[in-house]
ZADO-1210 file (C-alpha; in nm, 4 decimals, padded with zeros to 6 digits):
<atoms>
<atom x="00.0000" y="00.0000" z="00.0000" code="MET" pos="1"/>
<atom x="00.1373" y="00.3388" z="-00.1002" code="ILE" pos="2"/>
<atom x="00.0989" y="00.6208" z="00.1502" code="ARG" pos="3"/>
<atom x="-00.0227" y="00.9661" z="00.0476" code="ALA" pos="4"/>
<atom x="00.3092" y="01.1404" z="00.1313" code="PRO" pos="5"/>
<atom x="00.4910" y="00.8883" z="-00.0874" code="ASP" pos="6"/>
<atom x="00.2509" y="00.9658" z="-00.3733" code="LYS" pos="7"/>
<atom x="00.3255" y="01.3358" z="-00.3348" code="MET" pos="8"/>
<atom x="00.6983" y="01.2649" z="-00.3320" code="ILE" pos="9"/>
<atom x="00.6560" y="01.0439" z="-00.6376" code="ALA" pos="10"/>
<atom x="00.4668" y="01.3138" z="-00.8278" code="ARG" pos="11"/>
<atom x="00.7282" y="01.5774" z="-00.7401" code="ARG" pos="12"/>
<atom x="01.0132" y="01.3416" z="-00.8320" code="ALA" pos="13"/>
<atom x="00.8507" y="01.2556" z="-01.1651" code="ASP" pos="14"/>
<atom x="00.7878" y="01.6203" z="-01.2522" code="THR" pos="15"/>
<atom x="01.1425" y="01.7160" z="-01.1583" code="GLN" pos="16"/>
<atom x="01.2877" y="01.4214" z="-01.3517" code="ALA" pos="17"/>
<atom x="01.0950" y="01.5086" z="-01.6686" code="ARG" pos="18"/>
<atom x="01.1983" y="01.8733" z="-01.6477" code="ALA" pos="19"/>
<atom x="01.5633" y="01.7904" z="-01.5780" code="ASP" pos="20"/>
<atom x="01.5925" y="01.5358" z="-01.8595" code="VAL" pos="21"/>
<atom x="01.4385" y="01.7830" z="-02.1053" code="ALA" pos="22"/>
<atom x="01.6829" y="02.0508" z="-01.9859" code="THR" pos="23"/>
<atom x="01.9803" y="01.8172" z="-02.0082" code="TRP" pos="24"/>
<atom x="01.8868" y="01.7083" z="-02.3594" code="LYS" pos="25"/>
<atom x="01.8594" y="02.0712" z="-02.4667" code="MET" pos="26"/>
<atom x="02.1950" y="02.1509" z="-02.3084" code="MET" pos="27"/>
<atom x="02.3467" y="01.8563" z="-02.4968" code="ALA" pos="28"/>
<atom x="02.2047" y="01.9871" z="-02.8243" code="LYS" pos="29"/>
<atom x="02.3533" y="02.3305" z="-02.7506" code="LEU" pos="30"/>
<atom x="02.6976" y="02.1815" z="-02.6688" code="ASN" pos="31"/>
<atom x="02.6686" y="02.2820" z="-02.3033" code="GLY" pos="32"/>
<atom x="02.7267" y="01.9410" z="-02.1459" code="VAL" pos="33"/>
<atom x="03.0432" y="02.0618" z="-01.9743" code="SER" pos="34"/>
<atom x="02.8365" y="02.3008" z="-01.7595" code="THR" pos="35"/>
<atom x="02.6122" y="02.0222" z="-01.6263" code="LEU" pos="36"/>
<atom x="02.6780" y="01.8537" z="-01.2909" code="PRO" pos="37"/>
<atom x="02.8468" y="01.5099" z="-01.2961" code="PRO" pos="38"/>
<atom x="02.5230" y="01.3275" z="-01.2123" code="GLU" pos="39"/>
<atom x="02.3517" y="01.4853" z="-01.5140" code="ALA" pos="40"/>
<atom x="02.6420" y="01.3845" z="-01.7370" code="ARG" pos="41"/>
<atom x="02.6114" y="01.0237" z="-01.6148" code="ARG" pos="42"/>
<atom x="02.2413" y="01.0197" z="-01.6992" code="PHE" pos="43"/>
<atom x="02.3117" y="01.1694" z="-02.0428" code="LEU" pos="44"/>
<atom x="02.5719" y="00.8985" z="-02.1026" code="LEU" pos="45"/>
<atom x="02.3084" y="00.6359" z="-02.0166" code="ARG" pos="46"/>
<atom x="02.0654" y="00.8148" z="-02.2480" code="TYR" pos="47"/>
<atom x="02.3178" y="00.7918" z="-02.5319" code="ASN" pos="48"/>
<atom x="02.3633" y="00.4204" z="-02.4565" code="ASN" pos="49"/>
<atom x="01.9860" y="00.3730" z="-02.4699" code="PHE" pos="50"/>
<atom x="01.9758" y="00.5545" z="-02.8056" code="LEU" pos="51"/>
<atom x="02.1997" y="00.2862" z="-02.9537" code="ALA" pos="52"/>
<atom x="01.9380" y="00.0172" z="-02.8911" code="SER" pos="53"/>
<atom x="01.5989" y="00.1967" z="-02.8974" code="MET" pos="54"/>
<atom x="01.4141" y="00.4950" z="-03.0418" code="SER" pos="55"/>
<atom x="01.4517" y="00.8466" z="-02.9048" code="GLU" pos="56"/>
<atom x="01.1175" y="00.8516" z="-02.7216" code="THR" pos="57"/>
<atom x="01.1837" y="00.5120" z="-02.5612" code="GLU" pos="58"/>
<atom x="01.5354" y="00.6203" z="-02.4623" code="ALA" pos="59"/>
<atom x="01.3967" y="00.9409" z="-02.3135" code="THR" pos="60"/>
<atom x="01.1335" y="00.7522" z="-02.1118" code="GLU" pos="61"/>
<atom x="01.3931" y="00.5005" z="-01.9909" code="ALA" pos="62"/>
<atom x="01.6213" y="00.7837" z="-01.8795" code="THR" pos="63"/>
<atom x="01.3328" y="00.9627" z="-01.7098" code="ILE" pos="64"/>
<atom x="01.2521" y="00.6401" z="-01.5234" code="ALA" pos="65"/>
<atom x="01.6113" y="00.6158" z="-01.3981" code="LEU" pos="66"/>
<atom x="01.6188" y="00.9796" z="-01.2908" code="VAL" pos="67"/>
<atom x="01.2754" y="00.9421" z="-01.1282" code="TYR" pos="68"/>
<atom x="01.3922" y="00.6489" z="-00.9174" code="LYS" pos="69"/>
<atom x="01.7002" y="00.8430" z="-00.8119" code="SER" pos="70"/>
<atom x="01.5010" y="01.1551" z="-00.7200" code="TYR" pos="71"/>
<atom x="01.2351" y="00.9521" z="-00.5375" code="TYR" pos="72"/>
<atom x="01.4959" y="00.7975" z="-00.3115" code="ALA" pos="73"/>
<atom x="01.6712" y="01.1323" z="-00.2608" code="ARG" pos="74"/>
<atom x="01.3441" y="01.3087" z="-00.1668" code="MET" pos="75"/>
<atom x="01.2740" y="01.0541" z="00.1060" code="GLY" pos="76"/>
<atom x="01.0319" y="00.8156" z="-00.0628" code="GLY" pos="77"/>
<atom x="00.9954" y="00.4785" z="00.1114" code="ALA" pos="78"/>
<atom x="01.0447" y="00.1552" z="-00.0806" code="GLY" pos="79"/>
<atom x="01.0246" y="00.1233" z="-00.4543" code="THR" pos="80"/>
<atom x="00.8829" y="00.4251" z="-00.6366" code="PRO" pos="81"/>
<atom x="00.5207" y="00.3837" z="-00.7422" code="PRO" pos="82"/>
<atom x="00.4261" y="00.3622" z="-01.1074" code="GLU" pos="83"/>
<atom x="00.2751" y="00.6951" z="-01.2084" code="LEU" pos="84"/>
<atom x="00.0073" y="00.7104" z="-01.4728" code="ARG" pos="85"/>
<atom x="-00.0101" y="01.0368" z="-01.6655" code="PRO" pos="86"/>
<atom x="-00.3186" y="01.2459" z="-01.6001" code="GLY" pos="87"/>
<atom x="-00.5710" y="01.3375" z="-01.8700" code="PRO" pos="88"/>
<atom x="-00.4058" y="01.6760" z="-01.9319" code="ASP" pos="89"/>
<atom x="-00.0486" y="01.5476" z="-01.9360" code="GLU" pos="90"/>
<atom x="00.1377" y="01.4325" z="-02.2454" code="PRO" pos="91"/>
<atom x="00.2294" y="01.0666" z="-02.2447" code="VAL" pos="92"/>
<atom x="00.5811" y="01.0658" z="-02.3898" code="LEU" pos="93"/>
<atom x="00.6612" y="01.4328" z="-02.4101" code="ASP" pos="94"/>
<atom x="00.7239" y="01.7176" z="-02.1696" code="ASN" pos="95"/>
<atom x="00.6023" y="01.9912" z="-02.4024" code="VAL" pos="96"/>
<atom x="00.2967" y="02.2041" z="-02.3330" code="THR" pos="97"/>
<atom x="00.0651" y="02.2387" z="-02.6285" code="GLU" pos="98"/>
<atom x="00.0225" y="02.5909" z="-02.7595" code="PHE" pos="99"/>
<atom x="-00.3381" y="02.7038" z="-02.7554" code="ARG" pos="100"/>
<atom x="-00.4525" y="03.0140" z="-02.9357" code="ARG" pos="101"/>
<atom x="-00.6621" y="03.2558" z="-02.7321" code="PRO" pos="102"/>
<atom x="-01.0290" y="03.2725" z="-02.8181" code="GLU" pos="103"/>
<atom x="-01.1183" y="03.5352" z="-03.0754" code="VAL" pos="104"/>
<atom x="-01.3362" y="03.8044" z="-02.9262" code="ARG" pos="105"/>
<atom x="-01.6047" y="03.9082" z="-03.1653" code="ARG" pos="106"/>
<atom x="-01.7081" y="04.2750" z="-03.1691" code="PRO" pos="107"/>
<atom x="-02.0575" y="04.3475" z="-03.0456" code="LYS" pos="108"/>
<atom x="-02.3147" y="04.3975" z="-03.3180" code="PRO" pos="109"/>
<atom x="-02.3930" y="04.7535" z="-03.4264" code="ALA" pos="110"/>
<atom x="-02.7495" y="04.7197" z="-03.2970" code="ALA" pos="111"/>
<atom x="-02.6193" y="04.6937" z="-02.9393" code="ALA" pos="112"/>
<atom x="-02.4223" y="05.0161" z="-02.9795" code="ASN" pos="113"/>
<atom x="-02.7215" y="05.1932" z="-03.1384" code="ALA" pos="114"/>
<atom x="-02.9505" y="05.0960" z="-02.8506" code="ALA" pos="115"/>
<atom x="-02.7964" y="05.3620" z="-02.6253" code="LYS" pos="116"/>
<atom x="-02.8914" y="05.7067" z="-02.7535" code="PRO" pos="117"/>
<atom x="-02.6150" y="05.9579" z="-02.6892" code="ARG" pos="118"/>
<atom x="-02.6854" y="06.3220" z="-02.6242" code="LEU" pos="119"/>
<atom x="-02.4883" y="06.5539" z="-02.8443" code="PRO" pos="120"/>
<atom x="-02.2308" y="06.7687" z="-02.6712" code="VAL" pos="121"/>
<atom x="-02.4055" y="07.0893" z="-02.7788" code="ALA" pos="122"/>
<atom x="-02.7300" y="06.9802" z="-02.6070" code="LEU" pos="123"/>
<atom x="-02.5456" y="06.9024" z="-02.2841" code="ILE" pos="124"/>
<atom x="-02.3733" y="07.2424" z="-02.3009" code="PHE" pos="125"/>
<atom x="-02.7048" y="07.4182" z="-02.3604" code="ALA" pos="126"/>
<atom x="-02.8607" y="07.2450" z="-02.0562" code="CYS" pos="127"/>
<atom x="-02.5700" y="07.3480" z="-01.8353" code="ILE" pos="128"/>
<atom x="-02.5970" y="07.7069" z="-01.9632" code="ALA" pos="129"/>
<atom x="-02.9744" y="07.7142" z="-01.8872" code="VAL" pos="130"/>
<atom x="-02.9142" y="07.5837" z="-01.5354" code="VAL" pos="131"/>
<atom x="-02.6389" y="07.8416" z="-01.4786" code="TYR" pos="132"/>
<atom x="-02.8523" y="08.1297" z="-01.6066" code="VAL" pos="133"/>
<atom x="-03.1488" y="08.0093" z="-01.4007" code="GLY" pos="134"/>
<atom x="-02.9426" y="07.9998" z="-01.0812" code="ILE" pos="135"/>
<atom x="-02.7983" y="08.3458" z="-01.1493" code="ARG" pos="136"/>
<atom x="-03.1428" y="08.4876" z="-01.2233" code="TYR" pos="137"/>
<atom x="-03.3082" y="08.3524" z="-00.9079" code="PHE" pos="138"/>
<atom x="-03.0264" y="08.4605" z="-00.6756" code="TRP" pos="139"/>
<atom x="-03.0600" y="08.8291" z="-00.7702" code="ARG" pos="140"/>
</atoms>
C-alpha cells in the first residue's frame, strides 16, 4: 500500500525528472554538457547508450525512469517508487505544453451600440448654460 506522502513525493520526483531530462537534452544539443553537474552527465551517457538500442522517445522515457527512481529515493520516498500514470491533461511521452490560441473576441453587433442614444455635446452644453442662467437669475 502506497501512503499519500509517498505519492506526493513520487509526483514531485517525476515532474522534476521530466523537467531535468528535457533541460539536459537541450543543453546537450547546444553543446553545453560541460556546464552540467556530474550526475547529469552520467544520466546523459546512459541516455546515449539507450539511443543505440531503442528509439529516441523510448530512450527518453527510460532515462526519465532512472532519474525518477534516483530523485524519489533522494526526496525521502519509502520503498520502490510507485508507477505513475499520466493524467488526462499530461502528455504521455513528451514534456512539451501544447500551444493554444486565445479565443477570438467578436465585436458586439452595431445594434447593441445603437440601442444607447447619446446626447450631443451641444445639447449638454445648452442644458448646463440654462441651469447656470437660471441659478444666477433667481439669486438676484
